ZAMARGU-4260 file (C-alpha; in steps of 0.2 Angstrom, whole numbers, plus 5000, padded with zeros to 4 digits):
<rodrens>
0) 4928/4959/5161 | 4935/4959/5143 | 4940/4974/5134 | 4925/4971/5123 | 4913/4971/5139
5) 4921/4987/5145 | 4918/4996/5129 | 4900/4989/5128 | 4898/4994/5146 | 4903/5012/5141
10) 4892/5014/5126 | 4881/4998/5123 | 4888/4996/5105 | 4892/4979/5098 | 4910/4976/5090
15) 4917/4967/5076 | 4933/4960/5071 | 4939/4956/5052 | 4952/4943/5048 | 4959/4943/5029
20) 4966/4929/5021 | 4975/4931/5004 | 4979/4945/4992 | 4979/4964/4992 | 4961/4964/4984
25) 4954/4955/5000 | 4963/4967/5011 | 4954/4981/5002 | 4938/4971/5003 | 4941/4969/5022
30) 4943/4989/5024 | 4926/4990/5015 | 4918/4978/5026 | 4925/4986/5042 | 4919/5003/5035
35) 4901/4996/5032 | 4900/4989/5050 | 4906/5005/5057 | 4893/5014/5047 | 4880/5002/5055
40) 4887/5008/5073 | 4898/4994/5078 | 4916/4996/5085 | 4932/4988/5082 | 4937/4974/5095
45) 4954/4972/5100 | 4955/4953/5098 | 4943/4940/5090 | 4938/4933/5106 | 4931/4950/5111
50) 4920/4953/5096 | 4902/4951/5094 | 4903/4950/5075 | 4918/4940/5067 | 4921/4941/5049
55) 4933/4929/5040 | 4937/4936/5023 | 4943/4921/5013 | 4954/4917/4999 | 4954/4901/4988
60) 4970/4903/4978 | 4979/4890/4987 | 4974/4874/4997 | 4983/4879/5013 | 4970/4895/5014
65) 4956/4882/5014 | 4964/4873/5028 | 4968/4889/5038 | 4950/4894/5036 | 4941/4878/5042
70) 4955/4876/5057 | 4949/4893/5062 | 4930/4890/5060 | 4934/4875/5072 | 4941/4886/5085
75) 4926/4897/5083 | 4914/4884/5086 | 4919/4883/5104 | 4917/4902/5105 | 4900/4901/5098
80) 4895/4887/5111 | 4901/4899/5125 | 4893/4914/5118 | 4879/4909/5107 | 4875/4928/5102
85) 4892/4929/5093 | 4890/4931/5074 | 4902/4923/5062 | 4902/4928/5044 | 4912/4919/5029
90) 4915/4931/5016 | 4927/4932/5000 | 4932/4920/4986 | 4931/4903/4996 | 4913/4908/5000
95) 4909/4913/4982 | 4916/4896/4976 | 4911/4884/4991 | 4896/4892/5000 | 4887/4874/5001
100) 4903/4866/5008 | 4906/4880/5021 | 4888/4877/5026 | 4891/4858/5028 | 4908/4859/5037
105) 4903/4874/5048 | 4884/4874/5052 | 4888/4887/5066 | 4892/4900/5053 | 4878/4914/5052
110) 4881/4922/5036 | 4891/4917/5020 | 4893/4930/5006 | 4904/4931/4992 | 4915/4943/4982
115) 4900/4952/4973 | 4890/4957/4988 | 4902/4965/5000 | 4891/4981/5000 | 4878/4970/5009
120) 4888/4964/5023 | 4880/4973/5037 | 4862/4971/5030 | 4865/4952/5029 | 4872/4951/5047
125) 4856/4961/5053 | 4845/4948/5043 | 4854/4933/5052 | 4852/4941/5069 | 4834/4942/5066
130) 4829/4927/5056 | 4844/4914/5057 | 4858/4909/5046 | 4859/4918/5028 | 4869/4914/5013
135) 4869/4925/4999 | 4881/4923/4983 | 4879/4935/4969 | 4885/4930/4951 | 4892/4948/4947
140) 4896/4964/4957 | 4884/4978/4960 | 4896/4991/4963 | 4915/4992/4965 | 4922/4990/4983
145) 4930/5008/4983 | 4912/5016/4982 | 4908/5010/4999 | 4913/5017/5017 | 4931/5013/5023
150) 4940/5009/5038 | 4959/5009/5033 | 4973/5001/5042 | 4985/5015/5038 | 4979/5032/5036
155) 4993/5039/5025 | 4991/5025/5012 | 4977/5017/5003 | 4971/5005/4990 | 4961/5011/4975
160) 4952/4998/4965 | 4953/5002/4947 | 4945/4987/4940 | 4938/4970/4946 | 4938/4953/4939
165) 4950/4945/4925 | 4949/4939/4907 | 4964/4929/4906 | 4963/4909/4907 | 4979/4904/4917
170) 4977/4886/4919 | 4981/4887/4937 | 4970/4901/4942 | 4952/4902/4949 | 4951/4920/4950
175) 4940/4922/4935 | 4928/4910/4942 | 4926/4920/4959 | 4929/4937/4953 | 4921/4938/4936
180) 4927/4945/4920 | 4936/4961/4919 | 4926/4977/4922 | 4936/4994/4924 | 4930/5009/4934
185) 4927/5026/4925 | 4944/5036/4923 | 4938/5052/4930 | 4929/5043/4945 | 4946/5036/4949
190) 4956/5052/4948 | 4942/5061/4959 | 4944/5047/4972 | 4963/5050/4973 | 4960/5069/4975
195) 4948/5065/4990 | 4961/5053/4998 | 4975/5066/4996 | 4963/5080/5004 | 4962/5068/5018
200) 4980/5066/5021 | 4984/5050/5011 | 5001/5053/5001 | 5003/5034/4995 | 4991/5026/4984
205) 4991/5008/4977 | 4981/5005/4961 | 4973/4988/4963 | 4967/4975/4950 | 4968/4958/4945
210) 4977/4963/4929 | 4981/4982/4931 | 4990/4985/4915 | 4974/4980/4904 | 4964/4994/4913
215) 4952/5002/4902 | 4953/4991/4887 | 4935/4986/4890 | 4930/5005/4892 | 4938/5008/4876
220) 4930/4994/4866 | 4913/4999/4872 | 4915/5017/4867 | 4922/5013/4850 | 4908/5002/4847
225) 4894/5015/4852 | 4885/5022/4837 | 4888/5040/4842 | 4895/5050/4857 | 4886/5047/4873
230) 4882/5061/4886 | 4874/5059/4903 | 4867/5076/4907 | 4881/5088/4905 | 4894/5074/4906
235) 4904/5070/4891 | 4903/5050/4893 | 4920/5047/4883 | 4929/5059/4894 | 4921/5053/4910
240) 4924/5034/4907 | 4941/5035/4897 | 4949/5051/4902 | 4953/5067/4893 | 4968/5060/4883
245) 4959/5046/4875 | 4943/5057/4872 | 4953/5070/4863 | 4964/5058/4854 | 4962/5045/4840
250) 4951/5034/4851 | 4957/5017/4847 | 4952/5003/4857 | 4967/5002/4869 | 4971/5000/4888
255) 4972/5016/4898 | 4984/5012/4912 | 4997/5023/4906 | 4986/5037/4905 | 4979/5033/4923
260) 4996/5032/4930 | 5001/5050/4924 | 4985/5057/4930 | 4985/5050/4947 | 5004/5055/4949
265) 4998/5072/4945 | 4986/5073/4959 | 4992/5087/4972 | 4998/5079/4989 | 5001/5061/4981
270) 5020/5057/4984 | 5020/5039/4979 | 5010/5028/4967 | 5011/5009/4967 | 5001/4996/4957
275) 4998/4978/4958 | 4997/4966/4949 | 5002/4968/4931 | 5002/4954/4917 | 5019/4953/4908
280) 5009/4951/4891 | 5001/4967/4894 | 5016/4977/4900 | 5017/4989/4885 | 5029/5003/4880
285) 5016/5016/4885 | 5015/5009/4904 | 5034/5008/4905 | 5035/5027/4898 | 5022/5033/4910
290) 5031/5025/4924 | 5048/5033/4918 | 5039/5050/4916 | 5030/5051/4932 | 5040/5056/4947
295) 5027/5049/4959 | 5027/5032/4951 | 5039/5021/4963 | 5053/5013/4955 | 5046/4995/4959
300) 5038/4983/4947 | 5030/4967/4953 | 5030/4956/4937 | 5024/4938/4940 | 5035/4926/4930
305) 5027/4909/4936 | 5039/4898/4926 | 5055/4901/4916 | 5051/4886/4905 | 5042/4889/4888
310) 5033/4873/4889 | 5026/4876/4906 | 5021/4894/4902 | 5012/4887/4887 | 5003/4875/4897
315) 4998/4888/4910 | 4992/4900/4895 | 5002/4914/4900 | 5003/4921/4883 | 5023/4924/4883
320) 5039/4916/4882 | 5054/4917/4894 | 5063/4927/4881 | 5048/4940/4879 | 5047/4941/4899
325) 5065/4945/4900 | 5065/4957/4885 | 5050/4967/4893 | 5060/4967/4910 | 5075/4974/4901
330) 5064/4987/4893 | 5058/4992/4910 | 5075/4993/4918 | 5083/5003/4904 | 5068/5016/4905
335) 5066/5017/4925 | 5082/5021/4934 | 5085/5010/4950 | 5070/4999/4946 | 5067/4986/4959
340) 5058/4970/4953 | 5048/4957/4961 | 5039/4942/4954 | 5028/4926/4958 | 5034/4909/4954
345) 5025/4892/4954 | 5035/4877/4958 | 5029/4859/4952 | 5015/4864/4939 | 5008/4847/4932
350) 5021/4840/4919 | 5036/4851/4925 | 5051/4842/4921 | 5069/4844/4929 | 5074/4852/4913
355) 5059/4864/4914 | 5063/4868/4932 | 5082/4871/4927 | 5075/4884/4914 | 5066/4892/4928
360) 5082/4894/4939 | 5091/4901/4924 | 5078/4915/4921 | 5077/4919/4940 | 5095/4920/4941
365) 5097/4931/4925 | 5081/4942/4931 | 5091/4946/4947 | 5074/4948/4957 | 5074/4959/4973
370) 5061/4947/4980 | 5048/4933/4975 | 5034/4926/4981 | 5036/4907/4978 | 5023/4893/4979
375) 5021/4875/4976 | 5008/4871/4964 | 4992/4868/4972 | 4977/4861/4962 | 4961/4871/4964
380) 4945/4862/4959 | 4937/4870/4944 | 4954/4875/4935 | 4961/4866/4920 | 4977/4861/4929
385) 4968/4853/4943 | 4962/4840/4930 | 4980/4835/4925 | 4981/4823/4940 | 4992/4811/4930
390) 5005/4824/4927 | 5006/4830/4946 | 5024/4832/4952 | 5027/4822/4968 | 5027/4832/4984
395) 5045/4827/4989 | 5051/4833/4972 | 5042/4850/4971 | 5048/4853/4989 | 5067/4849/4984
400) 5065/4860/4969 | 5057/4875/4980 | 5072/4874/4991 | 5084/4877/4976 | 5073/4891/4970
405) 5073/4900/4986 | 5092/4899/4987 | 5093/4907/4970 | 5080/4921/4974 | 5088/4924/4991
410) 5105/4927/4983 | 5099/4939/4971 | 5089/4949/4984 | 5104/4949/4997 | 5115/4956/4983
415) 5103/4968/4978 | 5101/4975/4996 | 5120/4974/4999 | 5122/4987/4985 | 5112/5000/4995
420) 5124/5000/5010 | 5130/5018/5012 | 5117/5026/5002 | 5103/5038/5010 | 5086/5032/5005
425) 5070/5040/5006 | 5059/5030/5019 | 5040/5031/5021 | 5037/5026/5040 | 5026/5013/5044
430) 5027/5012/5063 | 5037/5003/5075 | 5048/4988/5069 | 5039/4971/5073 | 5056/4963/5076
435) 5063/4977/5088 | 5050/4988/5096 | 5065/5001/5099 | 5067/5003/5080 | 5056/5010/5067
440) 5051/5003/5050 | 5047/5009/5034 | 5049/5007/5015 | 5059/5015/5001 | 5052/5019/4984
445) 5058/5002/4978 | 5048/4993/4992 | 5063/4988/5001 | 5059/4986/5020 | 5070/4997/5031
450) 5072/4995/5050 | 5081/5011/5057 | 5084/5020/5073 | 5079/5037/5078 | 5081/5048/5093
455) 5061/5049/5095 | 5047/5040/5088 | 5040/5046/5071 | 5021/5045/5066 | 5017/5033/5052
460) 5016/5043/5036 | 5031/5053/5039 | 5044/5054/5026 | 5062/5053/5032 | 5080/5050/5025
465) 5089/5035/5032 | 5108/5030/5029 | 5109/5012/5026 | 5121/5003/5037 | 5116/4984/5036
470) 5108/4973/5024 | 5100/4956/5025 | 5091/4946/5011 | 5074/4955/5013 | 5077/4970/5024
475) 5089/4984/5026 | 5095/4993/5043 | 5101/5010/5045 | 5099/5027/5055 | 5089/5042/5053
480) 5097/5057/5045 | 5083/5069/5044 | 5063/5070/5042 | 5059/5078/5026 | 5040/5079/5028
485) 5030/5075/5044 | 5014/5065/5042 | 4999/5075/5037 | 4984/5064/5040 | 4973/5065/5055
490) 4976/5052/5068 | 4962/5039/5069 | 4959/5023/5078 | 4965/5009/5067 | 4955/4994/5061
495) 4957/4979/5073 | 4973/4970/5068 | 4971/4953/5058
</rodrens>
């Protein structure tokens, strides 16, 4: 008897398993899908093979995400043949983009739903159980994922979606097609959500959006164009949607992310505030100032570079030059002491020459990144770059460039970590180390991973001081000095691992 069968024998409840592909936004959506299924009285299964309902929450940013999904669906076909009652759902960006293709390649899938109807996950599975396969793809969102029930992986940390969609037109990116245009959540609603999380024991929040530092621009443009101040009952609409600082000020049409960062940092019980991802062209002085002035804002900035060649950046429609990127990076480092910086870089964008790539290496070396997500260009159907087939960089050339890029990134990361040896760092404990179960793991305010020894296990969510003894390119090693704040959240059963 499997673990799932034992569970059902005890209480007769069906079980679920959610696997996530892709970005933090997908992770956030998966937490909401799990919350909806639990609200529908399902329980988390320990493994995919044990589950009655399997949800694959997909990504379509890169081609290997497609390959992983269809490979997984091939394995699940055998499970479906053995247990016809098992329900399989494909959700997320790939479902939004390729619903017909998913149906053709995997007819055994019960439900296909996209990024805009996460709220109907449990209902669609119920409909399919009663009447057969269901596909539902909505053109725009009915509500923000954060408004839905949630089952978080970590009870001490939480994602908070501040906006959905993206108004940029990057030539390589399909996000606007599958997530829609930018829509920001009301300012006060966000701060209230963070207060609720803090009351529940959360001490670290990550503000999440496709372009977080443009948050609120759509709100202020809308309010500025309104013929007169709007009220909803006893609520001042400008204050609710844009926050007290904007409502009481000049009311210019501007982003509100700096205001939001300060307000979230001021919520009692919140110790760390992170955010992802900003766009370099929208990293304004007020955001940098808010980072510097807000103690709770972590000294970590993820600032996607994508390329160090002005010609490539122009072809990508990124809206900045290498010089402007480095200038904003210098401004951030001058304002925020001990700032760690991570980035994204694409190798082999169509038309990238050896000279273009050399410029990228120069910028990456000058920027001294602490870490980087590096990718070989992957053409996504429906994007401008995918049509530039005559300019594609040969795969062997791109692979060789990637190797050189990673060497430069690793050198900077290693030097940055080695500079921490001997320091005492504040670490937020995440649990046992995956590389050595006899050690604990946590992250510093700069988002550096630390593996450390302790005389006894510490709960995830505990704050501790660790003396750094060792350094590698992408992690630190050390020993516990003292616990500064025990975890204060209630212990709960986590979502099934993905």
